[in-house]
C-alpha positions, 0 to 999 in steps of 0.5 A, a space after each residue: 312765808 317763803 322762809 317758813 316754807 323753806 324751813 317746814 312745809 307743814 308749818 307753811 301749809 298750816 299758816 296759809 289756812 289761817 286768816 292773815 289778819 289774825 296772826 300777822 302785824 303786816 295785815 292787821 290794819 294797824 289795830 294792835 300796834 305790836 300787841 299779840 295774844 301772847 302779851 295778854 296771856 303773859 300779863 295774866 300769868 304774871 298776876 297769877 304767878 304762884 297760885 297754881 294748884 291752890 284751892 279755888 277760894 285761894 285762887 279767886 282771892 289772890 286774883 282779886 287782891 293782885 289785880 286790885 293792887 296792880 290797878 291801884 299802883 298804876 292809878 297812882 302813876 297816872 296821877 303823878 304823870 298828869 300832875 307833871 303834865 307829861 304827854 305820855 307814860 314813861 315807857 312811851 316817853 323814853 321810846 320817843 326820846 330815844 328815836 328822836 335822839 337817833 333821828 338827829 343823825 339822819 339826813 332829811 330831804 324835804 319834798 312837799 310841805 302840804 303832803 308832808 313827804 320826805 326822804 331820810 338817809 341813814 349813814 351807817 359807818 363801814 357800810 353803804 347808806 340807806 334811804 327811807 321814804 316818809 309820809 307824815 299824812 299816811 303815818 308811814 315809813 319804809 322801815 315799817 316800824 311806825 306802822 307796826 308800833 304806832 310810835 314814830 320811828 327815828 326817820 319820821 321824827 327827823 322829818 317832823 323836826 325839819 317841818 317844825 311840827 308838833 310830835 304829839 299830833 303823830 302819836 296815837 291817842 291810845 298812848 297818851 297819859 289821858 288814856 293811860 289814866 282812864 284805863 286804871 281809873 274808869 273802873 274800880 275795885 270795891 272792898 269785899 264784905 266779910 264771909 259772915 255777911 254773904 248771902 246764903 247760897 241756894 246750891 250745894 257743892 259736891 266733889 267729883 272723885 272722878 276728877 281727882 288730880 292727885 293720883 297714887 304713886 309718885 308724880 311724873 314730871 312733865 317739865 322739859 329739861 334745859 341747859 340749867 339742868 345740865 351742869 348739875 347732871 354732869 357734876 353728879 355723873 362726875 362725882 359718881 365716876 370718881 367715887 366708883 374709881 376710888 372704890 375700885 382702886 381701894 379694892 384692888 389695893 386690898 387684894 394685893 
């Protein structure tokens, strides 16, 4: 917050008026595990990409079809994971494997087996070493990554390995293959009947001309230009400059 205050006083005052549990990871009580509102909205945008400004019936049809396909694909993935007896989906499994490999290079000093506490020293070449306190019972490490994502960090995995404990006991159940499968198999999409078999509606749709999106004349773009547009603009300006110089030179030679 001090850094935000130094950058923009107005932004600092705006954020202070909002409950910190609504927008910070450090005060969310460990409920979101790194998932913000933007993640959900971007996931929906990914499903609906390309359907903007289509008729409403086309948007509904595309939403249904793409959602059904997404659930079906993940249901097949979940079935394959269960057949392989894999504890977690592939992305979680890779993160744990990567942290575990990194933890093999840490130095662990055990303190109390019943409390499952330890200190982990990380040696960084060319710099001084750093020490982190780890408490397996509290699911906490000084680096904050374990509490933030729910997946044990490399320091915690190093301690788990030294205490000869089961890693699966320290990974939240929401990351398990069982929960992953339940997400995509507990509900289902049923085939839609043909339009001929639909019930007759007891209402009539009327178009409101006052809410017409298309206006007369050329549409004004609201897209913000970025660096992708700059090379084209420069190339066009250079071409126009060269063309103008060539025309001017030809005219001067004619006058001579």
